[in-house]
C-alpha positions as CSV (number, residue, x, y, z in Angstrom):
1,M,-19.1,-6.9,-4.8
2,D,-20.1,-6.4,-1.2
3,D,-21.3,-2.8,-0.8
4,G,-20.1,-3.0,2.8
5,S,-16.5,-3.4,1.6
6,Q,-16.8,-0.7,-1.0
7,D,-18.0,1.9,1.6
8,W,-16.7,0.5,4.8
9,M,-15.4,3.8,6.2
10,S,-18.7,5.5,5.9
11,A,-20.4,2.4,7.4
12,L,-18.2,2.5,10.6
13,P,-20.2,3.2,13.8
14,E,-20.5,6.9,14.6
15,E,-18.4,6.4,17.8
16,L,-15.4,5.9,15.6
17,W,-15.8,9.0,13.4
18,D,-13.8,11.2,15.7
19,L,-10.9,8.9,16.3
20,P,-7.6,9.8,14.6
21,L,-7.3,7.9,11.3
22,T,-3.9,6.8,12.6
23,E,-5.8,4.7,15.2
24,L,-8.1,2.9,12.8
25,A,-7.2,-0.5,11.3
26,I,-6.8,0.1,7.5
27,P,-6.2,-2.6,4.9
28,G,-3.5,-2.0,2.3
29,S,-1.8,-3.7,-0.7
30,H,1.9,-4.2,-1.0
31,D,3.3,-3.4,-4.5
32,T,-0.2,-2.5,-5.5
33,M,0.3,-2.4,-9.3
34,S,2.3,-5.6,-9.9
35,Y,-0.8,-7.2,-11.3
36,C,0.0,-5.5,-14.7
37,L,3.7,-6.0,-15.1
38,D,4.9,-6.1,-18.7
39,I,7.0,-9.2,-19.1
40,N,8.7,-7.7,-22.1
41,S,9.7,-4.4,-20.5
42,P,13.3,-3.4,-19.7
43,L,14.6,-4.1,-16.3
44,V,14.4,-1.1,-13.9
45,R,17.6,1.0,-13.6
46,S,18.5,-0.2,-10.1
47,E,19.1,-3.8,-11.2
48,S,22.8,-4.8,-11.3
49,D,24.9,-5.0,-14.5
50,F,25.4,-8.7,-13.8
51,F,21.6,-9.3,-13.7
52,R,21.2,-7.3,-16.9
53,L,23.8,-9.5,-18.6
54,L,22.1,-12.7,-17.3
55,D,18.7,-11.4,-18.5
56,G,20.2,-10.7,-21.9
57,L,21.7,-14.1,-22.3
58,F,18.9,-16.2,-20.8
59,Y,15.9,-14.1,-21.4
60,C,13.6,-17.1,-21.9
61,I,14.4,-18.3,-18.4
62,T,14.8,-15.0,-16.5
63,R,11.6,-13.4,-17.6
64,P,9.1,-16.1,-16.5
65,T,11.0,-16.3,-13.2
66,I,10.9,-12.5,-12.7
67,F,7.2,-12.4,-13.6
68,K,6.1,-15.1,-11.1
69,W,8.2,-13.7,-8.2
70,A,7.6,-10.0,-8.8
71,T,3.8,-10.3,-9.1
72,T,2.3,-9.6,-5.7
73,Q,-1.3,-8.8,-6.7
74,D,-3.9,-10.1,-9.1
75,K,-6.7,-7.6,-8.8
76,T,-6.9,-4.2,-10.6
77,I,-6.7,-1.1,-8.5
78,E,-10.5,-0.5,-9.0
79,E,-11.2,-4.0,-7.7
80,Q,-8.8,-3.5,-4.7
81,L,-10.7,-0.2,-3.9
82,S,-14.0,-2.0,-4.0
83,M,-12.7,-4.8,-1.8
84,G,-11.8,-2.3,0.8
85,I,-8.1,-1.5,0.3
86,R,-7.4,2.0,1.4
87,Y,-3.6,2.1,1.4
88,F,-1.8,1.7,-1.9
89,D,2.0,1.1,-2.3
90,L,2.8,2.8,-5.6
91,R,6.4,2.5,-6.9
92,I,6.9,5.0,-9.7
93,A,9.6,5.4,-12.3
94,H,10.5,6.9,-15.7
95,K,11.8,4.4,-18.2
96,Q,15.4,4.7,-19.3
97,H,15.7,6.0,-22.9
98,D,12.0,6.8,-23.1
99,S,11.5,10.1,-24.9
100,S,7.9,10.5,-23.6
101,S,7.1,11.9,-20.1
102,D,5.0,8.9,-19.3
103,L,5.6,7.3,-15.8
104,Y,5.1,3.7,-15.0
105,F,4.9,1.5,-11.9
106,T,7.8,-0.9,-11.2
107,H,8.8,-4.1,-9.4
108,V,12.0,-5.3,-11.1
109,I,10.3,-4.5,-14.5
110,Y,7.7,-1.9,-15.5
111,T,3.9,-2.1,-15.8
112,H,1.7,-2.0,-18.9
113,L,-0.4,0.8,-17.4
114,T,0.9,4.3,-16.9
115,V,0.7,6.1,-13.6
116,L,-1.7,8.9,-14.7
117,E,-4.2,6.6,-16.4
118,T,-4.3,4.4,-13.2
119,L,-4.7,7.4,-10.9
120,F,-7.5,8.7,-13.1
121,S,-9.3,5.5,-12.4
122,V,-8.8,6.1,-8.6
123,A,-10.2,9.6,-8.9
124,T,-13.2,8.3,-10.8
125,W,-13.9,5.7,-8.2
126,L,-13.7,8.2,-5.4
127,N,-16.3,10.4,-7.2
128,S,-18.7,7.5,-6.7
129,H,-17.7,6.9,-3.0
130,P,-17.5,10.4,-1.5
131,K,-16.9,9.3,2.1
132,E,-14.1,6.9,1.4
133,I,-10.5,8.0,2.1
134,V,-7.4,6.6,0.4
135,I,-3.7,6.8,1.2
136,L,-1.5,6.9,-1.9
137,A,2.1,6.1,-1.0
138,C,4.3,7.2,-3.9
139,S,7.9,6.1,-3.7
140,H,11.1,4.9,-5.5
141,F,10.9,7.5,-8.4
142,E,13.7,5.9,-10.4
143,G,14.8,8.0,-13.4
144,M,13.0,11.1,-12.2
145,D,14.8,14.4,-11.9
146,D,13.4,17.6,-10.2
147,R,11.7,18.8,-13.4
148,C,10.0,15.4,-13.8
149,H,8.8,15.5,-10.1
150,E,7.3,19.0,-10.5
151,S,5.5,18.0,-13.6
152,F,4.1,14.9,-11.9
153,V,3.0,16.8,-8.8
154,F,1.3,19.4,-11.0
155,S,-0.6,16.5,-12.7
156,L,-1.6,15.0,-9.4
157,K,-3.0,18.4,-8.2
158,R,-5.0,18.8,-11.4
159,L,-6.3,15.2,-11.2
160,F,-7.4,15.1,-7.6
161,G,-8.0,18.8,-7.0
162,S,-9.9,19.6,-3.9
163,K,-9.9,15.9,-2.8
164,L,-6.2,16.3,-1.8
165,C,-5.9,16.7,2.0
166,P,-3.0,19.1,2.7
167,H,-0.3,18.0,5.1
168,Q,-1.3,19.3,8.5
169,E,-0.4,18.9,12.2
170,S,-4.0,18.7,13.3
171,V,-5.5,15.3,13.9
172,L,-7.3,13.7,10.9
173,T,-10.6,12.0,11.6
174,L,-13.3,10.7,9.3
175,R,-15.6,13.5,10.5
176,S,-13.1,16.2,9.8
177,L,-12.2,14.8,6.4
178,W,-15.8,14.4,5.4
179,A,-16.5,18.0,6.5
180,S,-13.7,19.3,4.2
181,R,-14.5,16.8,1.4
182,Y,-10.9,15.5,1.5
183,Q,-10.5,12.0,0.2
184,V,-6.8,11.6,-0.7
185,I,-3.8,11.6,1.6
186,L,-0.8,11.7,-0.8
187,S,2.4,10.4,0.7
188,Y,5.5,11.3,-1.4
189,E,8.9,9.9,-0.6
190,S,11.0,12.7,-1.9
191,P,12.4,16.1,-0.8
192,V,9.9,17.7,-3.2
193,T,7.4,17.2,-0.4
194,E,8.7,20.3,1.3
195,R,7.6,22.5,-1.6
196,H,4.0,21.4,-1.8
197,R,1.5,21.5,1.1
198,E,-0.6,18.8,-0.6
199,L,2.1,16.2,-0.2
200,W,2.7,14.2,3.0
201,P,6.1,12.8,4.0
202,A,6.9,9.1,3.5
203,I,4.9,6.7,5.7
204,P,7.0,4.2,7.6
205,Y,6.6,0.6,6.3
206,W,7.7,-2.2,8.6
207,W,9.2,-4.7,6.1
208,A,10.6,-7.9,7.6
209,N,12.5,-9.1,4.5
210,K,11.8,-12.7,5.5
211,C,10.6,-15.7,3.5
212,T,8.6,-17.4,6.3
213,A,5.5,-16.3,8.2
214,Q,7.3,-16.9,11.5
215,G,10.1,-14.6,10.3
216,V,7.6,-11.9,9.4
217,I,5.7,-12.3,12.7
218,D,8.8,-12.2,14.8
219,Y,10.0,-9.0,13.1
220,L,6.6,-7.3,13.5
221,D,6.3,-8.3,17.1
222,L,9.8,-6.8,17.8
223,K,8.7,-3.6,16.1
224,K,5.6,-3.5,18.2
225,E,7.7,-3.8,21.4
226,Q,9.7,-0.8,20.3
227,G,6.5,1.3,20.1
228,R,4.5,2.7,17.2
229,P,5.4,5.8,15.2
230,E,3.3,9.0,15.9
231,G,1.5,9.2,12.6
232,F,0.5,6.7,9.9
233,F,2.5,3.5,9.7
234,V,2.3,0.2,7.8
235,S,2.8,-3.3,9.1
236,G,3.8,-5.4,6.1
237,L,2.6,-9.0,6.0
238,N,4.4,-9.6,2.7
239,L,7.0,-12.4,2.4
240,T,10.3,-11.8,0.5
241,A,12.2,-14.4,-1.5
242,D,15.8,-13.6,-2.2
243,R,17.6,-15.0,-5.3
244,Q,19.1,-17.8,-3.3
245,Y,15.6,-18.9,-2.2
246,I,14.2,-18.6,-5.7
247,T,17.1,-20.7,-7.2
248,K,16.4,-23.5,-4.7
249,N,12.6,-23.3,-5.2
250,C,12.4,-22.6,-8.9
251,K,9.0,-24.4,-9.2
252,E,7.4,-22.2,-6.6
253,S,6.1,-18.6,-7.0
254,L,5.4,-15.7,-4.7
255,R,1.8,-16.7,-4.8
256,T,2.4,-20.3,-3.6
257,L,4.8,-19.0,-1.0
258,T,2.2,-16.5,0.3
259,Y,-0.7,-19.0,0.3
260,S,1.4,-21.7,2.1
261,N,2.1,-19.2,4.9
262,W,-1.2,-17.5,5.0
263,E,-2.8,-19.5,7.9
264,Y,0.0,-18.4,10.3
265,L,-0.3,-14.7,9.2
266,R,-4.1,-14.9,9.5
267,K,-4.0,-16.0,13.1
268,W,-1.5,-13.2,13.9
269,V,-3.7,-10.5,12.3
270,Q,-6.8,-11.6,14.2
271,Q,-4.9,-11.2,17.5
272,Q,-4.0,-7.6,16.7
273,A,-5.8,-4.4,17.7
274,P,-5.9,-0.8,16.4
275,G,-6.0,2.2,18.7
276,S,-3.6,4.5,20.6
277,K,-1.6,2.0,22.6
278,A,2.1,1.6,22.0
279,D,1.5,-1.9,20.5
280,S,-1.5,-1.0,18.5
281,L,-1.4,-1.3,14.7
282,N,-2.7,1.0,12.0
283,I,-2.3,0.1,8.3
284,I,-1.8,-3.6,7.6
285,A,-0.7,-4.4,4.0
286,G,-0.2,-7.7,2.2
287,D,0.1,-9.6,-1.0
288,F,-2.7,-11.1,-3.1
289,V,-5.3,-9.2,-1.2
290,G,-8.0,-10.3,-3.7
291,P,-8.0,-14.1,-3.1
292,L,-6.9,-13.8,0.5
293,P,-9.4,-12.3,3.0
294,L,-7.1,-9.6,4.3
295,C,-9.5,-6.7,3.8
296,S,-12.4,-8.1,5.8
297,M,-10.1,-9.3,8.6
298,V,-8.4,-5.9,9.0
299,I,-11.7,-3.9,8.8
300,A,-13.2,-6.2,11.4
301,L,-10.4,-5.3,13.9
302,N,-12.1,-1.9,14.2
303,Q,-14.8,-3.6,16.2
304,K,-12.2,-3.8,19.1
305,L,-12.2,0.0,19.2
306,L,-15.9,-0.1,19.9
307,Q,-15.3,-2.3,22.9
308,T,-12.6,0.0,24.2
309,H,-14.9,3.0,23.6
310,S,-17.8,1.3,25.5
311,S,-15.5,0.5,28.4
312,Q,-14.3,4.1,28.7
313,M,-17.9,5.4,28.6
314,K,-18.9,3.1,31.5
315,K,-15.9,4.4,33.5
316,H,-17.1,8.0,33.1
317,Q,-20.7,7.3,34.1
């Protein structure tokens, strides 16, 4: 693995260490944990009764279809970390009728891996890369009541400890995070956030809900025209296939759809720039971040910040 990707944040030029993290270009993975979906698991609670009936009657047809359209990644979370991914889209749930307190990741069905064993791997990786910062975006939380949330948050605090950066109004920079030895920004899409200073509110995710690259690009360009949010935000490159599309294209998969549209998405990404302008981007997330070179492309966008910094320095001389 390229060491430059493993430690790309610490390898950034010093001129960028004092920029807000919200102005850097940060690569992310959409539906991070879908690489380990359990094809035999129950459907998640939010699926319709009709789909449950269909799944029960035609299991041998529905399950392979679910698996190939719900799988958005093929690299483990440790591999994604080492490739340079720093934003992780983590959809968490408690299984219906499960007597244990174990939590799993979801995308139509549940994962093999539990949440805590996965996040333990993240904490272990961070120990070996003390200047890398990750953003863990926890959301969905199906089947979790208040007691379950509190237990989970307690486990997160115990797991990450002093690595957790408390939610604060001051500007986060690499230099300030390194000085405090913070490595984890924990976004938590739940009212529970208000009770714990270690939890950050939900991070906006620009989701086009389109099945073509042009549809995604048109949506993202429109969002850019409307102006960026104040804090962290995610531009989602991920394509979405609805049931009508899947029915018409049953021989395809999300992988083939993503690959066939990649060239258009790639060109769009390379034209983007991070920074403080209204049309600047921050986190850029996509599917199949292992085989597709999203990480290196997004990290490279930070070079444009150096050009801006150099121009500003010349103006002040």
